[in-house]
C-alpha positions in Angstrom: 26.6 -26.0 59.4 26.7 -23.1 57.0 29.9 -22.5 55.1 31.3 -18.9 55.8 31.6 -16.6 52.7 34.7 -16.8 50.7 35.8 -13.3 51.8 35.8 -14.5 55.4 37.7 -17.6 54.6 40.6 -15.4 53.3 43.4 -14.6 55.8 43.6 -11.1 57.1 46.6 -10.3 55.1 44.9 -11.6 51.9 41.9 -9.3 52.5 44.2 -6.3 53.0 46.1 -7.1 49.8 42.8 -7.2 47.8 41.6 -3.9 49.4 44.9 -2.1 48.5 45.1 -3.1 44.9 41.4 -2.7 44.4 41.7 0.9 45.6 44.6 1.5 43.3 42.6 0.2 40.3 39.6 2.4 41.2 41.7 5.5 41.5 43.4 4.8 38.2 40.0 4.4 36.5 38.8 7.7 37.9 41.9 9.5 36.8 41.7 8.1 33.3 38.1 9.1 33.1 39.0 12.7 34.2 41.8 13.0 31.6 39.4 11.8 28.9 36.9 14.5 29.8 39.6 17.2 30.1 41.2 16.3 26.8 44.8 17.0 25.7 46.6 20.1 27.0 45.9 23.3 25.0 48.5 25.3 23.2 49.3 28.8 24.3 47.0 31.4 23.0 47.9 32.2 19.4 48.6 28.6 18.5 52.4 28.7 18.5 54.1 25.4 19.2 57.4 25.0 21.0 59.4 25.6 17.8 57.8 28.9 17.0 59.7 32.1 17.9 56.8 34.6 17.8 57.1 37.0 20.8 54.2 37.4 23.2 52.0 40.3 22.3 52.7 43.7 23.8 56.2 42.7 25.0 58.7 45.6 24.6 61.1 45.5 21.7 59.5 43.3 19.1 55.9 42.6 20.0 52.9 42.8 17.8 50.0 45.0 18.8 47.0 43.5 20.5 44.8 43.7 17.4 42.8 40.8 16.1 42.2 40.3 12.4 38.4 40.8 12.1 36.0 38.5 10.1 34.6 39.8 6.8 33.0 43.2 7.3 29.7 44.1 5.6 30.9 47.6 5.2 33.8 46.3 3.0 31.7 44.1 0.9 29.2 44.8 -1.9 25.6 44.1 -1.2 25.1 41.5 -3.9 26.8 38.0 -4.0 29.4 37.7 -6.7 29.9 34.9 -9.2 32.2 33.0 -6.8 29.7 32.8 -3.9 30.9 35.8 -1.8 30.3 39.5 -2.2 33.1 41.4 -3.9 35.4 43.5 -1.7 35.1 47.3 -1.8 36.4 50.4 -0.1 34.5 51.3 3.0 33.4 54.6 4.5 35.9 57.2 5.8 38.8 55.6 3.8 38.6 52.1 5.3 40.4 49.6 3.0 40.4 45.8 3.1 44.2 45.9 2.8 44.3 47.7 6.1 41.4 46.2 8.0 42.3 42.6 7.3 46.1 43.1 7.7 48.0 41.1 10.4 49.0 43.1 13.5 51.9 45.4 13.0 55.3 44.4 14.3 57.4 47.0 16.3 60.7 47.0 14.4 63.7 48.0 16.4 65.6 50.9 14.9 68.0 49.8 12.2 66.7 46.2 12.1 66.3 44.7 8.6 62.8 43.3 7.9 61.8 40.1 6.1 58.2 39.3 5.0 57.3 35.8 3.9 54.2 34.6 1.9 53.5 30.9 1.9 51.5 29.9 -1.2 49.4 26.7 -1.7 47.5 26.8 1.6 44.4 24.6 1.5 45.7 21.8 -0.8 46.2 19.4 2.1 43.9 19.7 5.2 46.4 18.2 7.7 49.4 20.2 6.3 47.3 23.4 6.3 46.3 23.0 9.9 49.9 22.3 10.9 51.2 25.3 9.0 48.6 27.7 10.4 49.2 26.6 14.0 53.0 26.2 13.8 54.1 29.2 11.9 54.2 32.6 13.6 51.4 35.0 12.8 53.8 37.3 10.9 53.9 34.8 8.1 51.3 35.7 5.5 49.4 32.9 3.7 48.0 32.7 0.1 44.8 30.7 -0.7 43.6 29.6 -4.0 40.0 30.4 -5.1 39.6 26.7 -5.9 39.9 25.5 -2.3 37.0 23.4 -1.1 36.4 25.1 2.3 37.7 28.6 2.3 35.7 29.6 5.4 37.4 27.1 7.6 40.9 28.2 6.4 40.1 31.9 6.8 38.7 31.4 10.3 41.7 29.4 11.4 44.2 31.8 9.9 42.5 34.8 11.6 42.6 32.9 14.9 46.4 32.6 14.6 46.9 36.1 13.4 47.8 35.2 9.8 46.8 37.7 7.1 45.6 36.1 3.8 46.1 36.9 0.2 44.1 35.5 -2.7 46.2 33.4 -5.2 45.1 34.7 -8.6 45.3 31.9 -11.2 47.1 33.1 -14.4 47.9 31.2 -17.5 51.6 30.4 -18.1 53.8 31.8 -20.8 52.2 32.9 -24.1 53.9 29.9 -25.8 51.9 27.5 -23.7 48.6 29.3 -23.8 46.2 27.9 -26.4 48.1 24.7 -26.9 46.3 21.5 -26.4 47.8 18.5 -24.6 47.4 14.9 -25.7 43.8 14.8 -24.3 42.8 17.8 -26.4 42.5 20.2 -23.4 44.1 23.5 -23.3 47.5 23.0 -21.6 47.3 26.3 -19.9 44.2 25.4 -17.9 45.5 22.1 -16.5 47.2 23.6 -13.4 45.8 27.1 -13.4 42.2 26.0 -13.7 39.3 27.2 -15.9 39.1 30.7 -14.4 42.7 31.7 -15.0 43.5 35.1 -16.4 45.7 35.3 -19.5 47.1 37.2 -22.5 44.9 35.4 -25.0 41.7 36.4 -23.2 39.7 39.6 -23.9 39.7 42.4 -21.3 36.2 41.5 -20.4 37.0 37.8 -20.0 39.9 38.6 -17.7 37.8 41.0 -15.6 35.0 38.3 -15.3 37.6 35.8 -14.2 39.1 38.3 -11.8 35.6 39.0 -10.2 35.0 35.2 -9.9 38.2 34.7 -8.0 37.7 37.8 -5.8 34.3 36.6 -4.8 35.3 33.1 -3.9 36.8 34.3 -0.6 36.2 37.2 1.8 38.4 38.9 4.4 41.7 39.0 2.6 44.2 41.9 2.3 45.0 41.5 -1.4 46.0 39.4 -4.3 49.2 37.7 -5.6 50.1 35.9 -8.7 51.8 33.2 -6.6 49.7 30.2 -7.5 50.8 26.6 -6.7 54.4 27.5 -7.0 54.0 29.5 -10.2 53.9 33.2 -10.9 51.6 33.7 -13.9 54.2 33.9 -16.7 54.3 37.1 -18.6 50.7 38.2 -18.2 51.4 40.2 -15.0 53.9 42.3 -17.1 51.5 42.9 -20.0 49.5 45.9 -20.9 46.3 44.0 -20.2 47.3 43.5 -16.6 47.2 47.3 -15.9 43.4 47.2 -15.8 43.6 44.3 -13.3 45.9 46.4 -11.0 43.6 49.4 -11.3 40.5 47.2 -10.4 42.4 45.8 -7.4 43.3 49.3 -6.1 39.7 50.5 -6.6 38.6 47.8 -4.3 41.2 48.7 -1.7 43.4 45.6 -2.1 47.1 45.3 -2.3 49.0 43.3 -4.9 52.2 41.2 -4.4 54.1 40.4 -7.6 55.7 37.0 -7.0 58.0 37.4 -10.0 61.3 38.9 -8.9 62.5 39.5 -12.5 59.4 41.5 -13.4 59.1 45.1 -12.4 55.7 46.6 -12.1 55.5 50.4 -12.2 52.6 51.4 -10.1 52.0 54.1 -7.4 49.3 51.9 -5.8 49.8 49.3 -3.0 52.0 47.0 -5.1 55.1 45.1 -4.0 57.4 42.7 -5.7 59.0 39.6 -4.1 62.8 39.6 -3.9 63.0 35.8 -3.8 60.6 33.1 -5.2 61.2 29.7 -3.7 59.9 26.6 -5.4 59.3 24.0 -2.7 59.2 21.1 -5.1 63.0 21.3 -5.1 65.1 19.5 -2.5 65.8 20.8 1.0 69.3 22.1 0.2 68.0 24.4 -2.6 65.2 25.6 -0.3 67.7 26.5 2.4 69.9 28.3 -0.1 67.0 30.4 -1.2 66.0 31.3 2.3 69.6 32.3 3.0 69.5 34.5 -0.1 66.4 36.2 1.2 68.1 36.8 4.6 71.1 38.3 2.9 69.0 40.6 0.7 67.2 41.9 3.8 70.5 42.8 5.4 71.7 44.5 2.3 68.6 46.5 1.4 66.9 46.8 4.9 63.9 44.7 3.7 63.1 41.7 1.6 60.0 39.8 0.6 60.0 36.1 -0.1 57.4 33.9 -1.7 57.5 30.2 -0.9 55.3 27.6 -2.4 53.5 25.4 -2.9 53.1 24.3 0.7 54.9 21.0 1.3 56.0 19.1 4.4 59.7 19.7 3.6 59.0 23.5 3.2 57.3 23.6 6.6 60.2 21.8 8.1 62.7 24.3 6.6 60.7 27.3 7.8 60.5 26.0 11.3 64.3 25.6 11.4 65.0 29.0 9.6 62.5 31.4 11.3 64.1 31.2 14.8 67.5 32.0 13.2 66.2 35.4 12.0 66.1 36.8 15.5 69.6 35.6 16.2 71.0 37.6 13.2 69.0 40.7 14.1 66.3 40.5 11.4 62.6 41.2 12.2 59.9 39.1 10.6 56.9 41.2 9.6 53.7 40.6 7.6 53.7 41.1 3.9 51.3 44.0 4.2 53.7 45.9 6.4 56.2 46.2 3.5 53.6 46.9 0.8 51.1 49.3 2.5 51.5 52.9 1.6 52.6 54.8 4.8 49.9 56.1 7.0 49.6 59.9 6.3 49.5 60.5 10.1 53.0 59.0 10.3 54.5 61.3 7.6 56.4 64.5 8.5 54.0 67.4 8.9 54.8 71.0 8.0 55.7 73.1 11.1 53.9 76.3 11.9 56.8 78.4 10.7 56.7 76.9 7.3 59.7 74.5 7.9 59.4 70.8 7.7 59.1 69.0 11.0 60.5 65.5 11.3 59.5 63.2 14.2 62.8 61.8 15.4 61.4 59.7 18.1 61.0 56.7 15.8 62.4 57.6 12.4 63.4 54.2 11.1 60.0 52.7 10.6 58.8 55.7 8.7 61.9 55.8 6.5 61.5 52.1 5.7 57.8 52.3 4.9 56.3 50.8 8.1 52.8 51.7 9.2 52.5 53.2 12.7 
């Protein structure tokens, strides 16, 4: 007599039990496979996380325009590759300027609202921290990149995707007293942190111009240059006579310049701005918060303020993510650095009326009076 199969030997309720749990396991496996294929949920377009306060584009009151930052444009680059690996920037046809084409989208500033612009320096030193900062910070925060970074293309592309405009951190030697001194290894102390292509007071005008062109051609698609470099500000060189030729060269190429030294005044009619507050992020979190509060107070007093924060550190990113949402609560509008430095658009300036009297557009007077570009 043949023995019945094991399945038939089981009681009816036993077979039902196995069928139920077997079906559950199968459904779980199918669901797990589907989730693996789909991947994690994506962030909202623009890359802002839940702690970011950037407003959706085109929303009335404080939105940014629906304008994407373009990749490097051939019309704004010289034909030949520069010493840094990219063509040098130049002015384009019909008055096109890199400082305008590569600028972050303009922010609509409510009448009477103070404005704050913030530049974060030291982007690219840490891959993971750079990715977090680019994705987590609102696009109105401008970023500064060193010419020494290993993969500038990836940083520039990610920044454009999240609407961050970029400035080039121009390496400059420190104070004159440090330049030319050798450390205990015999190397020039001034090149340890600023690198071998740093500009400085002890270099000839040609050497400084060569180093400038090397830095400018190490990246492409940026609005301008700053002396904020790894939490430093270039010492006194940016206030020397030799720096005037650097400013002239930058303007000839259609770039803006942000002076990260609040105590140094640069007299220039070109697209030049000076930071009101420079925040060293190597200090503790209390001092960083105090400096951010100072920046906020200066904006309320003067109607605008520019802050430079660097180098990029985890504690700095944490402070910014806590502070930036507070700006909206106190009625301060966060704008890109370029919005406070760019010369006003001629089309936005008052035009002479036909009867010879000055005509002023009163429909939106505040942005024009405060230097905004519309």
